[in-house]
N, C-alpha and C positions, 0 to 999 in steps of 0.2 A: 291426941292426934287429929281427931275430927275438927276440933276447934282451930287448930293450926291450918288445916286444909281450907276451912271456910275463910280464914283471914287471907290466905294466899290467893284464893279464887275471887275475892271481893274486888270490885273495880276500884282503880285508883281514882282519887279526886280529879274531876275535870275530864275523865276519859270514858264517861258513860254514854257517849253518843254512838250506839251500835246500830247495825242494820235492822235489829228487831224493834227499835224505837225511832222511827223516822221523825224528823222535825216537821211540825205542822206550821205552815205559813198562811197568813191571811190571803184571801182570794184577791186577784188583781182587780183594780178599779175599772179596767177596761178589758173584759175577757175576750173581745174580738168578735168577728162576725159569726153567724151560724155555721156550724161545721168546722169552725176554727180549731186546729189541733196544735197550734203553736208554730213559731218560726223554727227553721232547722237549726240544730245545735252547731257549735263550733266544728269546723271541718278538720279532718285528720291531716296530719302532715304540717301542722302549724310550725313556722320557723322557730328554731331554738332561740330563746331570748339571749341577748348579749350578756357578757360577764357583768356581775354586780347585781343581777336580779335574782337574789336568792329566794328560796321558798320561805314563806312566813313561819314555818315551824316544821318539826320532825314529821315524817310521813306517818299518818295514822293517828296523830295526836292533835286534837283541836287546840288552837292557840287561845288560852284563857287570859294570860297576862302578857302584854307587850309593852316595851318601852315607849313612852309618849314623847315624841319629838316636838319641841317648841320651835315653830317656824317664825320668822320675823313678822311681827305685827299680828300674831295670832294669840288670842287669849288662851291661857293654859287651863282655865277652869272648865272649858267645854270638853266633855268626855269623847274619846274616840271610839268608833264602833269596832268591837273585836273582829279580827279577821277570820272568816269561815274557812273550812277546808277547801283548797282550790280544786275545782272539777277538772276532769281530764281534758287536755288541750285548751284550757282556758288561758288567755294571755295573762302573764304575771301582773298582779295588781287589780285585775278586774273581778276577782272572786267576791269582792264586796258587793258587786252589782247583781250577783246571782240570787240573792235572797230578798230583794226589794222591788217594789213597783212604783216607787215615788222618790224623787230627789228634791231637796230644797237648796237653793243657791242664794247666799246672802253676801252682797258686796260690802266691803268694809269702807268706812268713811275715812277720807284722807283730809286732815286738818288744813294742810297747805292749799289743797285744791278748793276747799270751802272758803278760805279767807281771801285769797288773792286770785283765784281762778287759774292757777298754774296746773296744767294737766300732769298728773302723776300716774305711775303704773297701777293698774287696777289689781285688786286682790279680792279673792272670794273664799268663803267657807262653803263647802258642799256637805250637806247633812242628810240623814235619813229622816223618816217621819217621826222618830222618837227624839230627834234633836241631837243624836250622836254624830260627830264629825266623821265623814268618810274620807274626804280629800280636802286639800288646800290648793287653790289655783292662784298663780301669779303671772301677770303679764310681763313679757320680756321684750321691751322695745326701748329705743334710745329717746332722749329728751327732745331732740329735733323732730323726730317722726311723730311723737305724740302731739306736740304743740303746733306743728305745721299742717299735718294731715287731719287732725281732729278725729272724729269717730270713723272716718273713712280709712284710717291708717291700716297698713298691714301689721300683723302682730304674730308673735309666737306665744301661746299660752301653755305654761308648764304646770301640770297637775301632779301633786305629790301625795303619797299615802302617809300613814302614821309612822312609818319607818324613815321618812324623808326621801324615799325613792321616787324618781320621776316615772310614773306609770302610764301617763297619757300625755301626748303632745298635740296641740292644735296649731295648725299653720293656716293663716289667712293671707293670701296675696293681695296686692293692691289692684283693685278693680273699680269699674265705674259704678256710680250710685244712682244714675238717672235711668228711667225707663226708656229714654230715647236711644239708648245704646244696648240693644238686646243681644249683641254678640260678645259682650264683655261684662257679664253680670257677676254678682257676688258668689263666692265659693269658700269653703273651709275644708281642710283635710284633717282627718283624725287618725292619729298613730298610737298604737298600743301593742308592745312597748314602743318607745321613741325610735323612729326609723322604719317601722313596719306599719304601713297603712292598713286600716281596718274598715274605712268607709269615708264617704264624702257627703257634704250637703251643698247642693247647688241651687241658686236662685232660678226660678222659672219666670220667664217674661210674662207680665200681665200689666195692662195699662192702669189698673186701679188697685188690685189686691196684692198683698205680699204673699208669694207662693214659693215653695221650695220643694226639692226632690231629695229624698234620702237614698243614698246608694251604698252598696257594699264595696268591698275592696276591689272587685272586678268591674266597677262602674255600672253594675246592674241596678236598675230601679227597684226599691223595696217598699218605700212608703212615700206619702206626700204630706206636706205641711201647708196649711192655708190660714191666713190671718184676716182680721177685719179690714175694711176699707179705710177707716180712720183709726190709727194706732195711738190714740190718746183718750183718756177717760178721767173723769173726776170722781173720786171716792169709789172706784170700782176696779176690778181686775180686768186685764186684757188677755184674751185667750187666743192661742194659735192652735188649731185642731190638727191632730195627726190622724191621717186617714189612709185607708187602703188605696191601692193604685187606681181602682175604678171610682174612687171618691164616694162609694156607697156606705162605708162603715167608718165610724170614728173609733180608733183604737187607743187614743191617748191625747194628751194636750200639753202644751207649754204655756204657762200662765205668768204674766208679769203682774205681781201683786202690788196693790196700792199700799204705799209705805207711810202715809200720813201727809198732811198738808205742808208741814215745815220741810220735811225731807224732799218732797216733790218740788217745792218752789225754789229751794236754795242749794240743792245738791243734785248730782247725777247718780246717786247711789240707788241701786235697784235690787229688789228681791224677786226671785223666780221660783216657780214650782214646775216639776216635770212629772208627768204620769204616763206609764206605759204598761203593757201586759207583763205579768210576773214571769211568764215563760218566754218572753222575747229574748232572742239571741243576745248574749252578753255583749258582743261587739256592737250590735245595733243600739244597745243602751248607751254605750260610750259615744256613739255617733249622735244620739239624741242630745247628749250633754254638749257636744260641739255645736249642734244646731241652736241651742239656747244661747250660747255665747255670741254666735253670729247675729242672732236676732237682737240681742242686747246692744251690740255695737251699731247695728244698722238703724235702729229705731229709738233707742232710749239712752244713748250715751251722750247726747248733746247736753251742754250746760243749760241750766234753767233760764239763764239770761237769753241765750239764743232761741230757746223755745218760746219765751214770752215775746221776743221780737218777731216771731213767726217764721224763723228760718228752719225749714224741714227738708 
């Protein structure tokens, strides 16, 4: 009888994550300024997600094995990150961001674009520091917009999770790209889930430096982003620092990684890294992801032929 009781009370495989054994995560690369206690968590009363955004697993049971959805153009050999338990009031699909302080964004090479210069829809893999895929992002624009407007084009970026659900939508309107028009600068809206804004990234006018402001869903300023005066470099990364509102403390960064001489010369494929505090509000982490895509299109999306000709 005692043996049967022991077997009945033994934890089932994959369900040994109890409150007595909390997960230990690595410390954030950017812990924040002195006295920093973290950004406020998600607010209560978050809108109920639309139909079709089901929970990633039964309540109380961590998801150990999930079906891997093969998205068009995505290699199947790259493992997906297992979905953690969704925190309370976390927008559906953003639970992946609760456990990480770094994102890697790898743009995929489009053969047609390399061979004849025909602008195709951009596609990206979004991974964690272990190389596990978290999301897959695909640009949704028509052929005329891509090839007529170039990197200044408005776009909708749809970000999917490993179940094929669209969990984040990025909306970039058509805006001016010259510092001579400070009243109509660049902006991107981040929605999670689609249709529910969680934040904005707006360009701040400056005659020389690329500057942006990160805002929450109520258009309140939260962080600032500042880049270098010259957004090009040979054999080195280009960093955009994420700072507090008073510009005194660096709390993260968005880095455009050097991809090698061949890729840099003949393609517009870019790799990025995003670092932020581990305890940053999960919605602000999604907004930082949107900021990375805006920076990519504004400064690094031009074809290498245009860059060699000096068109910036």
